[in-house]
C-alpha positions in Angstrom: -9.2 2.4 12.8 -6.5 -0.3 12.6 -5.0 -2.6 10.0 -7.7 -5.2 10.7 -10.7 -2.8 10.8 -13.1 -3.0 7.8 -14.3 0.2 6.2 -16.8 1.3 3.5 -14.4 4.0 2.3 -13.4 3.7 -1.3 -10.3 5.3 -2.8 -8.1 5.3 -5.9 -4.5 4.4 -5.6 -1.8 5.5 -8.0 1.9 4.9 -7.8 4.6 6.3 -10.0 7.7 8.5 -10.4 7.6 12.3 -10.1 9.5 14.8 -12.1 11.4 15.6 -8.9 13.0 12.1 -8.7 10.7 10.8 -6.0 8.2 7.9 -6.0 4.7 9.1 -5.3 1.9 7.0 -3.7 -1.3 9.0 -4.4 -4.5 8.2 -2.7 -7.7 10.0 -3.7 -11.2 9.4 -2.4 -14.4 11.2 -1.4 -12.9 12.9 1.6 -9.1 12.5 1.0 -6.5 13.7 -1.5 -3.2 12.4 -0.2 0.1 12.5 -2.1 3.0 10.8 -0.3 6.5 11.1 -1.8 9.4 8.7 -1.0 13.0 8.5 -2.1 14.0 5.4 -4.0 15.3 3.6 -0.9 12.1 4.2 1.1 10.0 3.1 -1.9 12.0 -0.1 -2.1 11.4 -0.8 1.6 7.6 -0.2 1.1 7.6 -2.6 -1.9 9.4 -5.2 0.2 6.9 -4.9 3.0 4.0 -5.3 0.5 5.6 -8.4 -1.0 6.2 -9.9 2.5 2.5 -9.2 3.4 1.3 -10.8 0.2 3.5 -13.9 0.8 2.1 -14.1 4.4 -1.4 -14.1 3.1 -0.6 -16.7 0.5 1.0 -18.9 3.2 -2.0 -18.5 5.5 -4.4 -19.4 2.7 -2.6 -22.7 2.2 -3.0 -23.7 5.8 -6.0 -25.8 6.7 -8.7 -24.1 8.6 -10.1 -25.6 11.8 
């Protein structure tokens, strides 16, 4: 499965600080229970990548389709 592959899998996503000074991205679904911890710098990089991807989608949506 790749970034452009569709899926019928549903999951919940939670993001927040831990009591250990990390940022946790927690994914929970029918067949997955995945906590991922990042230090502040890594979390910032992830946030920047999400913002860049969102901006790319916005830019693409404004382009006329042929």
